[in-house]
C-alpha positions as CSV (number, residue, x, y, z in Angstrom):
1,M,-0.1,-0.1,0.0
2,I,1.3,3.3,-0.9
3,K,0.2,6.7,-0.4
4,R,-1.1,9.0,-3.3
5,K,-2.5,12.0,-4.1
6,F,-5.5,12.2,-6.6
7,L,-5.0,15.0,-9.4
8,P,-7.5,15.4,-12.1
9,P,-6.8,14.2,-15.5
10,N,-6.4,17.0,-18.0
11,F,-6.1,15.1,-21.3
12,R,-8.3,12.4,-23.0
13,C,-6.4,9.9,-25.6
14,R,-7.5,7.7,-28.1
15,V,-4.9,5.0,-28.3
16,R,-4.8,1.5,-30.1
17,R,-2.9,-1.3,-28.8
18,D,-3.3,-5.1,-29.7
19,G,-6.2,-4.2,-32.2
20,D,-8.4,-2.5,-29.7
21,T,-8.8,1.3,-29.7
22,N,-9.6,3.0,-26.3
23,W,-10.1,6.5,-25.1
24,L,-7.7,7.0,-21.9
25,M,-8.1,9.7,-19.3
26,M,-4.5,10.8,-18.5
27,R,-2.6,13.7,-16.8
28,A,0.7,15.2,-17.8
29,E,2.3,18.8,-17.8
30,R,2.7,18.7,-21.5
31,R,1.2,17.0,-24.3
32,E,4.8,15.6,-25.5
33,D,5.6,14.2,-22.2
34,L,2.1,12.3,-22.4
35,A,2.7,11.1,-25.8
36,T,6.2,9.6,-24.6
37,R,4.2,7.7,-21.7
38,L,2.1,6.2,-24.1
39,K,4.6,5.1,-26.3
40,A,6.6,3.4,-23.7
41,K,3.4,1.5,-23.1
42,D,3.2,0.2,-26.4
43,Y,0.2,2.5,-27.4
44,E,-0.5,3.7,-30.9
45,I,-1.6,7.2,-30.4
46,L,-4.6,8.5,-32.6
47,D,-5.3,11.6,-30.8
48,I,-4.6,13.4,-27.9
49,V,-7.1,16.3,-26.8
50,E,-7.4,18.6,-23.8
51,Y,-10.0,17.4,-21.2
52,S,-11.6,19.3,-18.4
53,F,-12.5,17.0,-15.4
54,D,-15.4,19.5,-14.3
55,D,-17.7,17.5,-16.8
56,W,-17.3,14.4,-14.9
57,L,-17.5,16.4,-11.6
58,E,-20.9,17.8,-12.6
59,R,-22.4,14.4,-13.4
60,A,-21.0,13.3,-10.1
61,R,-22.7,16.2,-8.4
62,V,-26.0,15.6,-9.7
63,A,-26.2,12.0,-9.0
64,T,-25.0,12.9,-5.3
65,E,-28.2,15.2,-5.1
66,E,-30.2,12.3,-6.4
67,A,-28.7,9.9,-3.9
68,L,-29.2,12.3,-0.9
69,E,-33.0,12.6,-1.6
70,T,-33.0,8.5,-1.3
71,K,-31.9,8.9,2.1
72,G,-30.1,5.5,1.9
73,R,-33.2,3.8,0.6
74,K,-32.3,0.1,-0.1
75,D,-33.9,-0.2,-3.5
76,Y,-32.2,3.1,-4.8
77,E,-29.9,1.9,-8.0
78,F,-26.5,3.7,-8.2
79,Q,-25.4,5.3,-11.5
80,E,-22.3,2.7,-11.8
81,K,-21.2,4.1,-15.0
82,I,-20.1,7.6,-13.1
83,W,-17.5,5.8,-11.2
84,S,-16.8,3.0,-13.7
85,D,-15.8,5.8,-16.3
86,L,-13.2,6.7,-13.6
87,K,-11.6,3.4,-13.2
88,Q,-9.1,3.2,-15.9
89,Y,-7.8,6.6,-14.7
90,L,-7.8,5.4,-10.8
91,F,-5.6,2.7,-11.8
92,E,-3.3,4.9,-13.8
93,V,-3.1,7.2,-10.5
94,F,-1.9,3.9,-8.4
95,N,0.5,3.0,-11.4
96,G,-1.7,0.1,-12.4
97,K,-1.8,-1.6,-8.8
98,C,-4.5,-2.4,-6.1
99,A,-4.5,0.4,-3.6
100,Y,-4.5,-2.0,-0.9
101,C,-2.2,-5.0,-1.8
102,E,-0.2,-3.1,-4.5
103,S,-0.5,-6.1,-6.8
104,Y,-0.6,-5.5,-10.6
105,V,-4.0,-6.1,-11.6
106,H,-4.8,-5.6,-15.2
107,Q,-2.7,-8.3,-16.2
108,V,-5.2,-11.0,-15.1
109,A,-8.3,-9.1,-14.4
110,P,-10.2,-5.9,-15.3
111,G,-10.2,-4.8,-11.5
112,D,-12.7,-2.8,-9.5
113,V,-13.5,0.6,-8.0
114,E,-13.7,0.3,-4.6
115,H,-15.9,2.5,-2.3
116,Y,-13.4,3.2,0.6
117,R,-16.7,4.1,3.0
118,P,-19.2,1.4,1.7
119,K,-22.2,2.9,-0.6
120,K,-24.7,0.3,1.1
121,T,-25.5,-1.0,4.5
122,L,-22.5,-1.8,6.5
123,N,-21.2,-5.1,7.8
124,E,-20.6,-4.2,11.2
125,K,-22.1,-6.4,13.7
126,G,-24.8,-4.8,15.8
127,V,-24.7,-1.5,13.6
128,D,-27.6,-0.7,11.6
129,H,-26.1,1.7,9.0
130,P,-27.4,2.4,5.5
131,G,-24.2,2.9,4.0
132,Y,-22.6,6.3,2.8
133,Y,-24.7,6.6,0.1
134,W,-23.6,10.2,-0.6
135,L,-19.9,9.5,-0.9
136,A,-21.0,6.9,-3.8
137,Y,-19.7,9.4,-6.5
138,E,-16.8,11.2,-4.3
139,V,-13.5,11.2,-6.3
140,T,-11.6,10.3,-2.7
141,N,-13.8,7.4,-1.8
142,L,-13.0,5.6,-5.0
143,L,-10.0,3.4,-5.1
144,P,-8.9,0.9,-7.5
145,S,-8.9,-2.7,-6.4
146,C,-8.2,-6.1,-6.8
147,E,-11.1,-8.3,-6.6
148,P,-9.4,-10.4,-3.4
149,C,-9.0,-7.2,-1.8
150,N,-12.8,-5.8,-2.4
151,R,-15.4,-8.4,-3.3
152,K,-13.7,-11.8,-1.5
153,R,-12.6,-9.8,1.6
154,K,-13.9,-6.3,2.5
155,R,-17.5,-6.7,1.6
156,N,-19.0,-3.5,3.3
157,R,-16.9,-3.6,6.2
158,F,-15.7,-0.3,7.9
159,P,-14.8,-0.4,11.4
160,V,-14.3,2.7,13.5
161,N,-12.4,3.3,16.9
162,N,-14.8,5.6,18.6
163,G,-18.0,3.8,18.0
164,F,-19.3,6.4,15.8
165,W,-20.3,6.1,12.2
166,A,-21.4,9.1,10.0
167,R,-24.9,9.4,8.8
168,C,-24.6,12.6,6.9
169,P,-22.3,14.6,5.2
170,G,-21.4,17.0,8.1
171,E,-20.5,14.0,10.5
172,V,-17.7,12.5,8.2
173,S,-15.1,14.3,10.0
174,L,-16.0,13.0,13.3
175,E,-15.2,9.5,12.7
176,Q,-12.1,7.7,13.5
177,P,-11.8,5.1,10.7
178,L,-9.6,2.0,11.5
179,L,-9.0,1.1,7.8
180,L,-6.3,2.7,6.0
181,N,-7.0,5.1,3.4
182,P,-4.2,5.6,0.6
183,Y,-5.4,9.1,-0.1
184,N,-5.1,10.5,3.8
185,D,-2.9,7.9,5.6
186,N,0.8,6.9,5.3
187,P,1.0,3.4,5.1
188,R,4.5,3.1,6.1
189,E,3.3,4.4,9.6
190,H,1.1,1.4,10.1
191,L,2.7,-1.5,8.5
192,R,5.6,-3.9,8.8
193,F,6.7,-6.3,6.3
194,K,8.8,-9.5,7.5
195,P,12.0,-9.7,5.4
196,V,12.4,-12.7,3.0
197,S,15.4,-14.7,2.3
198,E,16.2,-17.5,-0.1
199,E,15.4,-20.0,2.5
200,S,12.1,-18.2,3.6
201,A,10.6,-16.5,0.6
202,L,6.6,-15.8,2.0
203,S,6.2,-12.2,2.6
204,T,3.7,-11.5,5.4
205,V,3.0,-8.2,6.8
206,R,1.6,-6.9,10.3
207,G,0.2,-4.2,11.8
208,H,2.3,-1.6,13.7
209,T,-0.7,0.3,14.5
210,L,-4.1,-0.8,15.5
211,K,-5.5,0.9,12.1
212,G,-2.7,-1.5,10.5
213,E,-4.0,-4.5,12.6
214,K,-7.2,-4.1,11.2
215,S,-6.5,-3.5,7.6
216,V,-4.0,-6.3,7.2
217,D,-7.3,-8.4,8.8
218,I,-10.0,-7.0,6.6
219,Y,-8.2,-6.7,3.5
220,N,-6.4,-10.0,3.9
221,L,-2.9,-8.7,3.1
222,N,-1.5,-12.0,4.5
223,R,-3.4,-14.4,2.0
224,L,-1.1,-17.3,1.0
225,A,-1.0,-16.4,-3.2
226,L,-0.3,-12.9,-2.2
227,A,2.3,-13.5,0.3
228,E,3.9,-16.0,-2.1
229,R,3.8,-13.6,-5.2
230,R,5.2,-10.6,-2.8
231,G,7.9,-12.6,-1.6
232,A,9.1,-13.6,-4.8
233,V,9.0,-9.8,-6.2
234,I,10.9,-8.3,-3.2
235,L,13.3,-11.2,-3.2
236,Q,14.3,-10.0,-6.5
237,A,14.5,-6.7,-5.7
238,G,16.8,-7.4,-3.1
239,R,19.1,-8.9,-5.7
240,D,18.5,-5.7,-7.7
241,W,19.7,-3.8,-4.9
242,L,22.7,-5.7,-4.6
243,L,23.4,-5.4,-8.3
244,S,22.9,-1.7,-8.2
245,I,25.7,-1.2,-5.8
246,I,28.3,-4.0,-7.0
247,I,27.7,-3.2,-10.8
248,R,25.4,-0.2,-11.5
249,G,26.5,1.9,-8.6
250,I,25.0,4.9,-10.4
251,T,21.6,3.4,-10.5
252,R,21.1,3.5,-6.8
253,D,19.4,6.6,-6.6
254,R,16.9,5.8,-9.3
255,F,16.4,2.6,-7.9
256,W,15.2,4.4,-4.6
257,R,13.2,6.8,-6.5
258,T,11.2,4.3,-8.2
259,L,10.5,2.7,-5.0
260,K,9.3,5.6,-2.8
261,A,7.2,6.8,-5.7
262,G,5.4,3.5,-5.6
263,E,6.0,2.8,-9.4
264,V,6.6,-0.9,-8.8
265,E,4.5,-3.8,-7.4
266,Y,4.7,-4.1,-3.9
267,S,7.0,-1.2,-3.4
268,L,6.5,-0.7,0.4
269,A,7.2,-4.0,1.1
270,Q,10.5,-3.6,-1.3
271,I,11.4,-1.0,0.8
272,D,11.5,-2.8,4.2
273,Q,13.4,-5.5,2.5
274,V,16.3,-3.2,1.2
275,N,16.2,-1.5,4.4
276,W,16.5,-4.6,6.5
277,M,19.5,-5.6,3.9
278,I,21.3,-2.3,4.7
279,E,21.0,-3.1,8.5
280,Q,22.4,-6.6,8.0
281,E,25.3,-5.4,6.0
282,Q,26.2,-2.5,8.2
283,E,25.8,-5.1,11.2
284,R,28.1,-7.3,9.3
285,L,30.9,-4.8,8.9
286,R,30.6,-3.8,12.6
287,S,31.5,-7.2,13.3
288,L,34.3,-7.5,11.1
289,E,35.6,-4.2,12.4
290,A,35.5,-5.2,15.9
291,H,37.7,-8.3,15.1
292,L,40.4,-6.1,13.3
293,P,43.6,-6.5,15.1
294,E,44.6,-3.3,16.6
295,E,47.3,-0.9,15.4
């Protein structure tokens, strides 16, 4: 999990790849920079036009007013197309990864748009809450997710620390959520990943805080398939780090920038792995120095 900031798209691009033509929402400082990024992803560029995100926001505003009028009525049908139109760009913001487990998603599945605060009835024991229907179209409540983190595990869970769940827009700031939100929280303050080695390559994570513990549990961040995949990736990252020191020393800064920017799969776990390797190396050097003969 990595912290991200949502910046609205300012271009729409018509592209072709593998015979399919699509329109993509993108953000860039310059058209030329965007063209370079698209070509790097093997897209054939058909058109790039400026785009005002106000168009999407207006649709969301109208739909939100309609949702508020229902007061959470169970038979209300949300306008799913509004957030599904944003799905591709949400994955762009998170570098193609699930906002929770940091797995690349589109390689194996289309992915979901997950509502951080559930739009429908909460699944919390002893709590009768219609859901945060007025946040169904709020950008900062929408996150790109893989199916295991969303449909198979979260299932409208939303625990809070103070026993208070907001029931109208003005009350949201009074809540104390116990689930990490990548737009608001710094996951490095809440999660710790166990180092892996050639002998033990299963990557597990634990909560460093109560919010971290709840997030690990509800998002199921230690499910076996994920722990195995994450372990294999960060083990390779460790090898790459050693190579960057031994062979390509000039690339170390770029290696760190890539990790800290969240550009690669399981970047947070990779950072913990490399930091552990550095600590191990420093400990080894201290041990060697302690055994050097005195001059």
